[in-house]
C-alpha positions as CSV (number, residue, x, y, z in Angstrom):
1,M,117.5,51.4,114.6
2,I,118.6,47.6,114.1
3,V,115.1,46.9,112.8
4,T,115.5,49.8,110.5
5,S,118.9,48.8,109.1
6,T,117.3,45.3,108.8
7,V,114.4,46.3,106.7
8,I,115.4,49.1,104.7
9,G,118.0,47.6,102.2
10,V,119.1,46.7,98.7
11,G,116.3,44.5,98.3
12,F,113.5,47.0,98.3
13,F,115.0,48.9,95.4
14,V,115.8,45.6,93.4
15,S,112.6,43.9,94.1
16,S,110.4,47.1,93.1
17,G,112.3,47.4,89.9
18,E,111.5,43.6,89.0
19,I,107.7,43.7,90.1
20,L,107.3,47.1,87.9
21,A,108.7,45.2,84.9
22,L,106.5,42.2,85.3
23,A,103.2,43.8,86.5
24,G,103.2,47.4,85.6
25,P,102.8,50.5,88.0
26,G,99.4,49.5,89.4
27,S,100.3,46.3,90.4
28,T,103.5,47.6,92.0
29,I,101.8,49.8,94.3
30,L,99.0,47.1,95.1
31,A,101.6,44.5,95.7
32,F,103.7,46.5,98.3
33,G,100.5,47.8,99.9
34,V,98.8,44.3,100.1
35,V,102.2,42.8,101.7
36,G,102.6,46.0,104.0
37,L,99.1,45.7,105.3
38,V,99.5,41.9,106.2
39,T,102.8,42.7,107.8
40,C,101.0,45.2,109.9
41,A,98.3,42.6,110.7
42,V,101.1,40.2,111.8
43,M,102.5,42.8,114.0
44,E,99.6,43.9,115.6
45,G,99.2,40.5,117.4
46,L,103.2,39.9,117.8
47,S,103.6,43.5,119.2
48,E,100.9,42.9,121.8
49,M,102.4,39.7,123.1
50,V,106.0,41.2,123.0
51,M,104.9,44.1,125.0
52,Q,103.2,42.0,127.4
53,F,106.2,39.4,127.6
54,P,109.4,41.2,126.3
55,V,111.4,37.8,126.7
56,A,114.4,36.3,124.7
57,S,113.6,34.7,121.6
58,P,110.0,35.6,121.8
59,M,109.0,34.3,118.5
60,V,110.1,30.7,119.4
61,E,108.8,31.3,122.8
62,F,105.2,32.2,121.9
63,V,104.9,29.3,119.7
64,K,106.3,27.0,122.3
65,E,104.1,28.2,125.0
66,F,100.7,28.9,123.2
67,V,101.0,26.4,120.1
68,D,103.3,23.2,120.1
69,R,106.9,22.6,121.2
70,D,108.0,20.9,117.9
71,L,106.6,23.6,115.8
72,A,108.5,26.3,118.3
73,W,111.9,24.3,117.1
74,V,110.8,24.3,113.4
75,V,110.1,28.2,113.6
76,G,113.3,28.8,115.3
77,L,115.4,26.8,112.8
78,T,113.7,28.4,109.8
79,Y,114.0,31.9,111.4
80,W,117.7,31.6,112.0
81,Y,118.0,30.3,108.3
82,T,116.1,33.2,107.1
83,Y,118.6,35.7,108.6
84,A,121.7,33.6,108.0
85,V,120.9,33.3,104.3
86,S,119.7,37.3,104.1
87,Y,123.1,38.2,105.4
88,A,124.8,36.3,102.5
89,A,122.0,37.5,100.0
90,V,122.6,41.2,100.6
91,I,126.4,40.8,100.2
92,A,125.8,39.0,97.0
93,A,123.6,42.1,95.8
94,A,126.5,44.4,97.0
95,G,128.8,42.5,94.4
96,D,126.0,43.4,91.9
97,V,126.1,47.0,93.1
98,V,129.9,47.3,92.7
99,A,129.6,46.0,89.2
100,Y,127.9,49.3,88.3
101,W,131.1,50.8,88.2
102,S,133.2,47.9,87.2
103,L,132.6,45.0,84.9
104,N,135.7,43.0,86.3
105,D,135.0,40.3,88.9
106,S,137.7,41.3,90.9
107,S,135.8,43.9,92.5
108,K,133.1,41.8,93.1
109,V,135.7,39.0,94.9
110,L,136.9,41.9,97.1
111,V,133.3,42.9,98.4
112,F,132.6,39.0,98.8
113,L,135.9,38.9,101.0
114,L,135.7,42.1,102.6
115,F,132.3,42.7,103.6
116,P,131.8,39.3,105.6
117,L,135.0,40.3,107.7
118,L,133.8,43.8,108.6
119,V,130.3,42.6,109.3
120,L,131.9,39.8,111.8
121,A,134.1,42.4,113.3
122,A,131.3,44.9,114.0
123,N,129.1,42.0,115.6
124,N,131.9,41.1,117.9
125,Y,132.1,44.7,119.3
126,R,130.7,45.6,122.4
127,A,126.7,45.8,122.6
128,K,127.1,49.7,123.2
129,V,129.6,50.0,120.3
130,F,127.3,48.1,117.9
131,G,124.3,49.9,119.2
132,N,125.9,53.4,118.2
133,I,126.7,52.0,114.8
134,E,123.2,50.9,114.0
135,I,121.9,54.1,115.4
136,V,123.9,56.3,113.0
137,G,123.3,53.7,110.1
138,G,119.6,53.6,110.7
139,I,119.4,57.5,111.0
140,L,121.3,57.7,107.9
141,K,119.1,55.3,106.1
142,I,116.1,56.9,106.9
143,A,117.2,60.3,105.8
144,I,118.5,59.1,102.4
145,V,115.4,57.1,101.8
146,L,113.0,60.2,102.5
147,V,115.2,62.4,100.3
148,L,115.3,60.0,97.5
149,G,111.6,59.8,97.7
150,I,111.1,63.5,97.4
151,A,113.6,63.7,94.7
152,M,111.5,61.3,92.8
153,Y,108.7,63.5,93.0
154,V,110.7,66.8,92.0
155,I,112.2,64.8,88.9
156,N,108.8,63.9,87.8
157,S,107.8,67.5,88.0
158,G,110.4,68.4,85.5
159,A,113.6,68.9,87.4
160,G,116.7,68.3,85.6
161,L,114.9,67.5,82.4
162,G,113.4,70.9,81.7
163,H,109.8,69.1,81.1
164,D,107.7,66.8,83.0
165,I,108.0,62.9,82.7
166,G,104.7,62.5,81.6
167,T,103.7,59.7,84.1
168,S,100.6,60.6,86.3
169,L,98.4,59.2,88.9
170,K,95.8,58.3,85.8
171,D,98.9,56.1,84.1
172,I,99.3,54.3,87.7
173,K,95.6,53.7,88.0
174,D,95.5,52.1,84.3
175,G,99.0,50.4,84.8
176,I,97.9,46.7,86.0
177,Q,99.9,44.9,83.1
178,H,101.7,41.7,82.4
179,R,104.4,40.2,80.2
180,D,102.9,37.3,78.0
181,E,106.2,35.4,78.5
182,A,105.8,35.3,82.4
183,A,101.8,35.6,82.8
184,P,98.9,35.2,80.8
185,S,96.8,37.9,82.4
186,G,97.4,41.1,84.6
187,G,95.6,39.1,87.6
188,V,98.2,36.4,87.4
189,A,100.9,38.8,87.2
190,A,99.6,40.8,90.5
191,L,99.6,37.6,92.3
192,I,103.3,37.1,91.4
193,A,104.0,40.7,92.3
194,I,102.6,40.1,95.7
195,S,104.9,37.4,96.4
196,L,107.9,39.0,95.2
197,A,106.8,42.2,97.6
198,V,107.4,39.9,100.4
199,Y,111.4,40.1,100.5
200,P,111.5,43.7,101.2
201,Y,109.4,43.5,104.3
202,I,111.2,40.9,105.9
203,G,112.8,42.0,109.0
204,V,109.8,44.2,110.5
205,E,109.5,41.2,113.2
206,A,113.3,41.6,114.2
207,V,112.5,44.2,116.7
208,T,111.4,41.3,119.0
209,V,114.8,39.5,118.8
210,T,116.5,42.8,120.3
211,A,115.2,42.3,123.7
212,L,118.5,40.4,124.6
213,E,120.7,43.5,124.5
214,A,118.2,45.9,125.7
215,R,119.1,47.4,129.0
216,D,115.4,47.2,129.8
217,P,113.3,44.8,127.7
218,R,110.1,47.1,127.9
219,Q,112.1,49.7,125.7
220,V,111.3,47.3,122.6
221,K,107.7,48.2,123.0
222,F,107.4,51.3,120.9
223,A,109.3,49.7,118.0
224,A,107.3,46.7,118.2
225,K,104.0,48.6,118.1
226,N,105.1,51.0,115.2
227,I,107.8,49.4,113.1
228,A,105.3,47.8,110.3
229,W,103.4,51.1,109.8
230,I,106.6,53.2,109.2
231,T,108.1,50.7,107.1
232,L,104.8,50.7,105.0
233,L,104.4,54.4,104.8
234,L,107.9,54.9,103.8
235,Y,107.9,52.1,101.1
236,M,104.6,53.4,99.5
237,F,105.8,57.1,99.4
238,N,108.9,55.8,97.5
239,I,107.2,53.3,95.5
240,I,104.9,56.0,94.0
241,G,107.6,58.1,93.3
242,F,109.6,55.5,91.4
243,V,106.7,54.6,89.2
244,L,106.0,58.2,88.5
245,N,109.5,58.3,86.8
246,V,110.2,55.0,85.3
247,Q,108.1,53.2,82.7
248,W,107.4,49.7,83.1
249,T,108.8,48.9,80.0
250,N,112.3,50.2,80.5
251,P,114.8,47.9,79.2
252,Y,117.2,48.3,82.5
253,L,114.7,47.0,84.8
254,P,115.3,43.5,86.4
255,R,113.6,40.7,84.7
256,Y,111.5,37.9,86.5
257,Y,113.6,34.8,85.8
258,D,114.9,36.4,82.7
259,Q,111.9,35.5,81.0
260,W,111.7,38.3,78.3
261,G,114.2,40.0,76.1
262,G,118.0,38.9,75.8
263,D,119.5,35.5,76.4
264,N,117.6,33.3,78.8
265,S,120.5,31.0,79.3
266,E,121.2,32.3,83.0
267,P,119.3,34.5,85.2
268,V,120.4,38.2,84.8
269,S,122.1,40.0,88.0
270,L,120.0,42.1,90.1
271,V,121.5,45.2,90.3
272,G,122.8,47.3,87.4
273,N,125.9,46.4,85.4
274,E,127.3,49.2,83.2
275,V,129.1,48.5,79.8
276,Q,132.3,50.1,78.8
277,R,130.5,53.4,78.2
278,R,127.3,54.7,80.3
279,Q,124.4,54.6,77.9
280,S,121.1,56.5,78.5
281,P,118.5,54.3,80.0
282,T,116.0,55.6,77.5
283,S,118.2,54.3,74.6
284,P,116.2,51.9,72.5
285,T,119.2,49.5,71.8
286,L,121.5,47.8,74.3
287,T,124.9,46.2,73.5
288,H,124.7,44.3,76.4
289,Q,122.2,42.7,79.1
290,M,122.2,44.8,82.3
291,T,119.7,45.8,84.9
292,K,119.6,48.8,87.3
293,A,117.9,49.6,90.5
294,L,114.9,51.8,89.9
295,P,116.3,54.9,91.7
296,V,119.4,54.8,89.8
297,I,117.3,54.8,86.3
298,A,115.3,57.6,87.4
299,L,118.4,59.8,88.3
300,E,119.9,59.0,85.1
301,Q,117.2,60.4,83.3
302,T,118.1,63.9,84.8
303,Q,121.4,63.5,82.9
304,K,123.2,64.3,86.2
305,R,125.4,61.2,86.5
306,H,126.9,62.0,89.7
307,F,123.6,61.8,91.4
308,A,123.2,58.1,90.1
309,D,126.6,57.5,91.5
310,A,125.7,58.7,94.8
311,I,122.5,56.7,95.1
312,N,124.4,53.5,94.1
313,G,126.9,54.2,96.7
314,F,124.1,54.4,99.2
315,L,122.8,51.1,97.8
316,L,126.3,49.5,98.6
317,Y,126.4,51.0,102.0
318,S,122.9,49.9,102.7
319,A,123.7,46.4,101.6
320,L,126.8,46.3,104.1
321,S,124.4,47.8,107.0
322,T,121.8,45.3,106.1
323,A,124.1,42.6,106.5
324,N,125.4,43.6,109.7
325,S,121.8,43.7,111.2
326,A,120.9,40.4,109.6
327,L,124.0,38.5,111.2
328,F,122.9,40.2,114.5
329,V,119.4,38.7,114.3
330,A,120.7,35.4,113.2
331,S,123.1,35.1,116.1
332,R,120.4,36.0,118.7
333,I,118.1,33.4,117.2
334,C,120.8,31.0,117.3
335,H,121.7,31.9,121.0
336,G,117.9,31.5,121.9
337,L,117.8,28.1,120.3
338,A,120.9,26.8,122.1
339,Q,119.3,27.7,125.4
340,G,116.7,25.3,124.9
341,L,119.2,22.6,124.8
342,Q,121.0,20.7,127.6
343,D,124.8,21.1,127.9
344,D,125.0,18.0,129.9
345,A,123.3,15.6,127.3
346,D,125.2,12.5,126.2
347,S,125.3,13.3,122.6
348,I,128.4,15.1,121.6
349,V,126.4,17.1,118.9
350,I,123.8,18.3,121.5
351,K,126.5,19.3,124.0
352,W,128.3,21.6,121.1
353,L,125.0,23.0,119.9
354,A,124.1,23.9,123.6
355,S,127.6,25.8,124.0
356,L,126.3,28.3,121.3
357,S,124.2,29.8,124.0
358,H,127.4,30.9,126.0
359,V,127.2,34.8,126.3
360,G,130.2,36.7,127.5
361,A,130.5,39.3,130.2
362,D,129.6,42.0,127.6
363,K,126.4,39.8,126.7
364,I,127.5,39.2,123.3
365,P,126.9,35.5,122.2
366,R,130.2,35.3,120.1
367,R,129.8,31.6,119.4
368,A,126.4,32.1,118.0
369,V,127.7,34.9,115.8
370,F,130.3,32.6,114.2
371,A,127.9,29.9,113.8
372,S,125.5,32.3,111.7
373,W,128.6,33.4,109.8
374,I,128.7,30.1,108.3
375,L,126.9,31.0,105.0
376,S,129.7,33.6,103.9
377,W,130.7,31.3,101.0
378,V,127.5,31.7,99.4
379,P,127.8,34.8,97.6
380,L,130.9,33.4,95.9
381,L,128.4,31.4,93.6
382,S,127.4,34.4,91.7
383,L,131.1,34.6,90.3
384,G,131.7,33.2,86.7
385,S,128.8,32.1,84.3
386,S,127.8,28.7,85.7
387,F,124.3,28.6,85.6
388,T,124.0,25.7,88.1
389,A,125.9,27.5,90.7
390,K,123.8,30.9,90.4
391,S,120.5,28.6,90.4
392,V,121.8,26.9,93.8
393,Q,122.3,30.4,95.2
394,Q,119.0,31.8,94.0
395,V,117.3,28.7,95.8
396,L,119.1,29.3,99.0
397,F,117.9,32.7,98.9
398,S,114.5,32.1,98.2
399,A,114.1,29.3,100.8
400,G,114.9,32.0,103.4
401,S,112.0,34.5,102.2
402,T,109.1,31.7,102.0
403,T,110.0,30.3,105.3
404,C,109.9,33.5,106.9
405,V,106.4,34.2,106.0
406,L,105.4,30.9,107.3
407,V,107.0,32.4,110.5
408,W,104.9,35.2,110.3
409,A,101.8,33.0,109.9
410,S,103.2,31.0,113.2
411,Q,103.1,34.0,115.3
412,S,99.4,34.8,114.3
413,L,98.4,31.4,115.0
414,A,100.2,31.9,118.6
415,F,98.3,35.0,119.1
416,L,94.9,33.4,118.1
417,R,95.5,30.8,121.0
418,Y,96.8,33.3,123.4
419,Y,93.5,35.6,122.6
420,Y,91.1,32.7,122.8
421,A,92.6,31.5,125.9
422,L,92.2,34.8,127.7
423,R,88.8,35.1,126.7
424,D,87.5,31.7,127.8
425,H,89.1,32.3,131.3
426,S,88.3,36.0,131.6
427,K,86.3,35.3,135.1
428,E,89.6,33.9,136.5
429,L,91.8,37.0,135.3
430,T,91.4,38.8,138.6
431,G,93.8,40.4,141.3
432,S,97.0,42.6,140.5
433,R,99.0,39.6,138.9
434,Y,96.3,38.6,136.2
435,S,93.9,41.5,135.7
436,R,96.5,43.1,133.2
437,Y,95.9,40.4,130.9
438,R,92.2,41.6,130.3
439,R,93.2,43.2,127.1
440,W,89.4,43.9,126.0
441,E,88.9,46.4,128.7
442,R,91.8,48.7,127.3
443,M,92.4,50.2,130.5
444,G,95.2,50.2,133.3
445,A,97.9,48.0,132.8
446,A,96.1,46.1,130.1
447,K,96.1,49.3,128.1
448,E,99.9,49.6,128.0
449,T,100.0,46.5,125.9
450,C,97.7,47.2,123.5
451,S,98.4,47.6,119.8
452,H,96.9,50.4,117.6
453,L,94.3,48.0,116.2
454,G,93.8,45.7,119.1
455,H,90.1,46.1,119.1
456,W,90.0,44.6,115.8
457,Q,91.0,41.2,116.9
458,P,91.0,38.5,116.4
459,G,89.9,39.3,112.9
460,L,93.3,40.8,112.2
461,A,95.2,37.6,113.3
462,W,92.9,35.4,111.2
463,L,93.6,37.6,108.3
464,S,97.3,37.7,108.7
465,L,97.5,33.9,109.1
466,L,95.5,33.1,106.1
467,A,97.2,35.8,103.8
468,S,100.4,34.6,105.0
469,V,99.7,31.0,104.0
470,A,98.2,32.0,100.5
471,I,101.1,34.3,99.6
472,V,103.6,31.7,100.0
473,L,101.6,28.6,99.0
474,G,99.1,29.9,96.5
475,F,100.2,33.3,95.1
476,A,103.8,32.5,94.4
477,G,102.8,29.4,92.8
478,A,101.1,31.6,90.0
479,G,104.5,31.8,88.3
480,L,104.3,28.2,87.4
481,V,102.0,28.9,84.6
482,S,105.0,29.8,82.5
483,D,106.9,26.8,81.4
484,Q,110.3,28.5,81.7
485,H,112.5,27.2,84.5
486,L,109.8,25.2,86.1
487,V,112.0,23.3,88.2
488,L,114.1,26.1,89.6
489,K,110.8,28.0,90.3
490,A,109.3,25.2,92.1
491,L,112.4,25.0,94.2
492,N,112.3,28.5,95.1
493,I,108.6,28.3,96.2
494,Y,108.4,25.0,97.9
495,L,111.8,24.0,99.2
496,G,111.8,25.9,102.2
497,P,108.2,25.1,103.4
498,G,108.8,21.5,102.5
499,T,111.8,21.2,104.5
500,G,110.2,22.7,107.5
501,L,107.4,20.3,107.2
502,I,110.0,17.3,107.0
503,I,111.8,18.5,110.1
504,F,108.3,18.9,112.0
505,I,107.4,15.3,111.2
506,V,110.6,13.9,112.2
507,L,110.4,15.9,115.5
508,K,106.8,14.5,116.0
509,C,107.8,11.0,115.4
510,F,110.7,11.1,118.1
511,R,108.0,12.6,120.7
512,F,105.1,10.2,119.9
513,A,107.9,7.4,120.4
514,R,108.4,8.7,123.9
515,G,104.6,8.8,124.6
516,E,104.3,12.7,124.3
517,I,102.2,14.9,122.0
518,G,104.0,18.4,122.5
519,L,101.0,20.4,122.1
520,A,100.9,23.5,124.4
521,K,98.2,23.1,127.1
522,I,96.4,26.5,127.8
523,N,92.8,25.1,127.7
524,D,92.0,24.7,131.6
525,W,92.7,27.6,133.9
526,D,95.5,26.0,135.6
527,S,97.8,25.4,132.7
528,L,97.1,28.8,131.3
529,R,98.0,30.5,134.6
530,D,101.2,28.3,134.6
531,T,102.1,29.6,131.2
532,L,101.6,33.0,131.8
533,D,103.5,33.0,135.1
534,R,106.3,31.3,133.6
535,L,106.6,34.2,130.6
536,A,106.0,36.7,133.3
537,N,108.8,35.4,135.6
538,S,111.0,35.4,132.6
539,V,110.5,39.2,132.0
540,R,110.9,40.0,135.9
541,Q,114.1,38.2,136.0
542,R,115.7,40.3,133.2
543,Q,114.2,43.7,134.5
544,P,116.8,46.2,136.1
545,Q,116.1,46.3,139.8
546,S,118.5,47.1,142.7
547,D,119.5,44.7,145.4
548,D,118.1,46.8,148.0
549,E,114.8,47.2,146.2
550,G,114.4,43.4,145.7
551,G,115.3,42.6,149.5
552,E,112.6,45.2,150.5
553,Y,109.8,43.7,148.2
554,E,110.9,40.1,149.4
555,H,110.2,41.2,153.0
556,E,106.8,43.0,152.0
557,L,105.7,39.8,150.3
558,A,106.9,37.6,153.3
559,H,104.8,39.6,155.6
560,T,101.7,39.2,153.4
561,I,102.3,35.6,153.3
562,R,102.5,35.3,157.3
563,H,99.3,37.2,157.4
564,L,97.8,34.7,155.5
565,G,98.3,32.2,157.8
566,L,101.4,30.4,156.1
567,S,104.0,31.4,158.8
568,G,104.8,27.7,159.3
569,G,106.5,27.7,156.1
570,A,105.7,28.1,152.4
571,P,105.3,25.4,149.9
572,Q,107.8,25.2,146.9
573,Y,105.7,26.9,144.6
574,M,105.3,29.7,147.0
575,T,109.2,30.0,147.1
576,S,109.6,30.4,143.4
577,M,106.8,33.0,143.5
578,L,108.6,34.9,146.3
579,G,111.8,35.0,144.1
580,S,109.8,36.3,141.1
581,T,107.7,38.6,142.7
582,A,110.8,40.7,144.1
583,H,111.1,42.1,140.9
584,Q,107.6,43.8,140.8
585,S,107.0,47.3,141.9
586,R,106.1,48.1,145.2
587,E,102.5,48.7,144.3
588,E,102.2,45.3,142.9
589,V,103.8,43.7,145.9
590,V,101.7,45.6,148.4
591,G,98.5,44.8,146.3
592,V,98.8,41.0,146.2
593,Q,95.5,39.5,146.7
594,S,95.0,36.2,148.7
595,S,93.5,34.7,145.2
596,D,96.8,35.4,143.6
597,L,98.7,33.4,146.5
598,M,96.5,30.4,146.1
599,P,98.8,27.2,145.4
600,P,97.8,25.0,142.3
601,Q,95.3,22.0,143.2
602,T,98.2,19.6,143.4
603,E,99.6,21.7,146.1
604,L,96.3,21.8,147.9
605,H,95.8,18.0,147.7
606,R,99.3,17.4,148.8
607,A,98.9,19.7,151.9
608,K,95.5,18.0,152.6
609,D,97.1,14.4,152.7
610,T,99.9,15.8,154.9
């Protein structure tokens, strides 16, 4: 439910309206469908690795173990920033939602001050209390989104109006449109629309971060396997209902960089501002520039204002819930990064950063929560009429979206290296310890970690990798064909990826200076085996086992070791194996084969020399 709260938020209703106004109904459906399929392809590979290794901070760990250590740090930092700034972005959107009822900035100020405090308090409750809040909130969100989607189809049939809206599936098929001020053709508008549809999908991968609080990390497997598909179906169901009820020329829809209609001196707020009296959204003239979310426009057409008020209230609650979940995810990413630092380092800065990994008895990383709360001031930039302040805010928000898509690409790259390493060493994947990595057999232990379309790999991983890079660096750049706000657009698109690249280069320079490379070594069997064991041991150490069970398993494994003729004392690598295997099931321990207990080549050579 934490993932549901992270994904389903006010951003979906805002972005869908902006895309509809820019590219028409056909491109709106196409954009959400394309990005949804890309996220499903990403999660097919990521979920398989998570189901195999439900470790803490998996998105960082997988890149570190299968790709590159320095790239893992960049992924962790950019991923933390994505959620830290997303937390601020949805609070800023909540201020615009409140403005639906009041034009006074005092209502926004109240939201910008109260929401961060509420979110901070919720994230410092015990994990069980926080989990209950998210369960209730997630269920409520899904229920309201489903009801809202059904309401769209009912409205289209004439409910509340006494006649059909007039929009049909034929209008959707012919609805690849474009605004001349923003795009020269429907194709260019469609490319921009695909890049805009990314933001509502950010969060589908957040299920991997929740393993830290899970009583049993294996519980995350179902969500990791299905969340992307569920989100895609929910979004498509609602998007079709929205475009059936709201014409793409509706003047209340959000405008892409405010490039058509009204005053272009500053961007228009994303969610609706009501003037002193509420006018009909079908009115041909507007006394003020205002925008509204798609469901609000659709429900206002029924002439039943209280329905629109109720949906706007839901948007306000949705923003609060999403901000709560975003801060949760950001704090867990921060905690995972801090665990990779040495708290005994000479640098005071490194020591302070390492202290963010501290976790209380209730497993809440409070220091990381406060560190991730640092961007609470960003929503205040939307107050007043300063174009510069609002532009800075927009750049900060956009950088989080673009870098998150590149994080998706890094997970696909990690899966590709994982996949090819397993394939190249299929002959060595034997015995109870390693046969579960024979993913292509889709049987036994390997079947439990297979994703829905695992037999389509590595094609899906290649598709998601190339598509993610193309969406960020290619499709989003289509917006630069218009000469309005060129600098602002370029910063929104390329500042995040550019900053990540600079950090990566700097880290590589320091590593090269130490005579290291940092690339993950999984080409030979010894290196791959060590990597698999390292990840597997991290999982076993966190799985719930009773002390009695652990002691009994240790006794059984020790008996097996003595049976193999090692009664004179096991080497160091065997001692670590004993500790980790104590957390396996009885069947795994008794079924250990001699090939599983063979020491690395270095141990054999050392024993021979002795």
